[in-house]
N, C-alpha and C positions, 0 to 999 in steps of 0.2 A: 465568760465575762458576766459578772453579776451587775444588774442594772437596778437603780432605785428611781422611783417617781414620787415627787412631792407635789400634790395637787391633782385630784382625780375628778375634776369637772368633766364636761362632755369630751373635751379634747384629750386631757390627761388619761381618762379612762380608756378611750379608744386606742391611744398609743400603747398603753399597758397591755390591753387585750391582744393587740397585734404582736407585740414582743413575746408574749406567752405562747401565742399560736405558732410562732416560728422557732420556739425552743429555748428562749432565754429565761434565766432565773430572775424574777422581778420581786422587789421589796417595795411596799407602798405605805405612804402616810397621807391621810387627809383629815382635816379638822373635824369634818362631819363624817363619822365612820360609816354611816349608811351608804355613802357614795363609793365605798370600796367593796361592797358585797359581790358585784359581778366579777371583779378581779379575784377575790378570794375563792369564788366557786371555780375559777379557771386555774387556780394553783398559785396565785401570788401570796407572798407572806405579808400580812398586815401588821404593822408595828405602831407603837404608841407615840413616837416623836420623830422629827426629822433627824435627830442624833442617831436613832436606831437605824434609820435608812442608811445613813453614812457608814455606820459600822458594818453593814452587810452588803455594801455596793462599791464597785469601782467607778461607775459612771452614774451620776445622780442628775436626773432631768427634773427641772423645776417648771411647773406649769400653773402659775398663780395669777392673781388679779392685776397687780401693779408693782412698782419698784418698792413701795413700802412693805408689801407682802414678801417680796424676794429677800429684802434685808432681814425681815423678821425670821423667816425660816432658815436663813443661813447663819445669822449672827445672834439671834435671840436666845432666850432661855430654852434649853433642850434643842438648840439649832444644829444644823448640819456640821458646823465647824467644831462642835464639841465631840463629834465622832470621826474627825479627820484622821487619815492614815496615808501612808506613802502610796503614790500611784493613783490617788483619787482625783476625779475631775467633776466639777459642777458645770452643767450645760443648761442654760436658761432658755426655755421655750415660751416664756411669757411675752406679752407685748408691753414694753416699757420705754421710757424716755432714754435715748442713747446717751445723754449726759449722765443719767443715773447709773446706767450699766457700766460706764467707764469707771465710776467711783467704786461700784461693787466689785468689778473685776480687779481693780488695783488692790483693794483690801483683801480679797481672797488670795490673790497671788502672793501678797506680802506674807501670808501665813503658810506659804509653801504648797498651796493647792492649785491645780490647773483650773482654768475657767474659759468657757466658750459661751457665746450667745448663738442660739439655734432657732430663731423664730421660723414659723412655717406658714404656708398658705394651704388652705383646704380645711374643711371641717371634719367632725368625727366620722361622718359617713365615708370620707376619703381615707382618714387615718387608720380605720379598722382594717383596711386592705394594704396599708403601706404605700399609699399613692400620694403622699404629701409632696409639696415643693418646699425645700429647706434652704434657708440662707444662713451661712456660718461665718462668724468672725472670731478672731483670737489667734493663738499661735498655730501655725500651719502644721507643725509636727504633732501637736495635740489632736488636731482634727484628723490627721492621718491615722493616729493610733486607734481612734474610735470610728473610722470611716465605715467599716462593715456594719456597725449598728445603725449609723445614720442612713446608709443606703438601704437598710431593711425598713426603716421608718418612712423614707421618702424616695420616690422614683427619680427625683432630680435634687441634687445638692449643689449649691453654689458657694464656693469658698470665696469670701470677699475681703479678707485681709484684716486690718486693724479693728480692735474692739470699738463698737459703736456703729460700724457700717451696716451690719445686718439689721439692727433695730431701726436705723434710719430708713432703710429701704422697706422694711416691714410697715412702718408708719405710712410711707408713700403708697404702698399697696393697699392698705386699709382705707386710705383716703379715696382711692379709686372705687373701692367697694361701696363706700357711703354715697359717692356721687352717682354711680350707676343705679343704685337702688332708688335714689331720689328721682333721677331722670326717668326711669321706667315707671315709677309710681305716678309721676305727673303726666307722662304720655298716655298711660292707661286711663287715668282719671279724665283727662281731656277728651279722649275718644269716647268714653262712656257718656260724658256730659253732652257730647255732640250728637248722641243718639245712635252710635255705631258699635258693633261688636269689637272689643279691643283685640280679639284674636286676629282680626284683619290687620290691625296696626302691627302686631307682632310678626305676622306672616310677611308683610312688606319689609319691615325692619330687618328681619333675619335673612332676607334675600339680598341685602346690601352690604357694603363695606363696613357699616356701622354696627353690625351684629356683635354680640358678646356671648360668652358662656352663660351669663346671667339671663340675657334676653332669650336664649335658646332653651334654657333650663328652668330656673325658678320663676321666670316671669309668668308662665302659664298658671302656676299655682298662686301667684300674686293676684291674678284676676279673680280667683275664687276665694282669696284670703284664707287659704287652708294650708299653711306652710308649717311643717314640723320644725321646731327650732333646732338649728345647728350652731348658731351663734346669736346670742340675744341682742335685741335692740339696745338694752342698757349697757351691754359690753361694748358695742360699737360707739355709743355715746361716750363711754369712758375713754376709748381710744381716740376719739375726736378731741377730747380734752388734752390728751397727751400730745397729739399732733400739733395742736395750737400752742401748747406750752413749748414744745421743741422748736417750732417755727419762730416764736418770739426770741428764744435763746440764740437762734442762728441769724436773727435779724432778717427773717424772710417774711414777706407780706403775702398771706394766703387768704384773700377775701372770701372765696367760696368755702374754704374750710371753716371760717368763722360762722358763715350762714348755716352750713350743715350742722355745726355743733349746736347752734340755737334750736334748729328744727328737731334734732334728736333729743336735746334736753327737754324741750317742750312736750315732745311725745312721751318721754319717760315720766315726766311729772303728771301727764294726763292718764297714766295707767297702762301704757303700752310696753313697758320695759321688759317684761318677761317673754314676749313673743319674738319670733325670728326677726333679725334686723330688716329683712325685706318687708316685714309687716308695717314698716313706715307708711306703706300704702293705705293702711287702715286709718292712720292718723290724718293723712292727706284727705281721705274720704270724709272724715269727720269735719275737717276744716271747710270742705266744699258744701256742707249742709248749713253752715252758718250764714 
């Protein structure tokens, strides 16, 4: 089975490296060619366009910024559809509005090509070892055809049915991430301002029902503000935009999501966009100085 990857940011690169490690042939395209160097060294074939990825792949995994980028790499000049062939499937791992993915899916399928949405939970540090959690929507028989690949990428895969479902749940999951990061940032900041070691706060929190993977893991690095980016603050701000847009289209009122979007937008504008999303604590710290 030949696999293509379009988009080799932190997540796309890690997925590609893992697939190479377990023996798959991988063809890669990224607009910034420097971001394909690690994959090239591990044996990936680097090509000039998404069209060339399609010509050399049965399953094409797209991992790009948003729905506009997904549309461009599939239907644009030198896009994936120009290299289409029988048996090919496009599987989108990006985080996009579920309404957009329904439109994209319909258009792809009308051209005789299979389409799945496969958003994941877990960063590149998890993806490199095939330990992601994957949500899948689309035709069940198409999912089954590529199940072995998905089970290599993810330690858990949830098949969710109709197109749009997986991206809806992915947005709900990323909303949890944003809220947890804000809650921990404010708890740590409050403890510091009260004159106590925030590690005491974390120790007590993590002994209760309210502990989370973030409070047991990244929160300790949040205290020292020394977090290696696995998912940038700007990317989470982008996802919060998508969450709020989707909520509006579903006629869902999400007041905390609106507040979180503003905080992450303000932090991005203040120059914190390139750090890890949990670096929102650094922005909260700046606010506390005012």
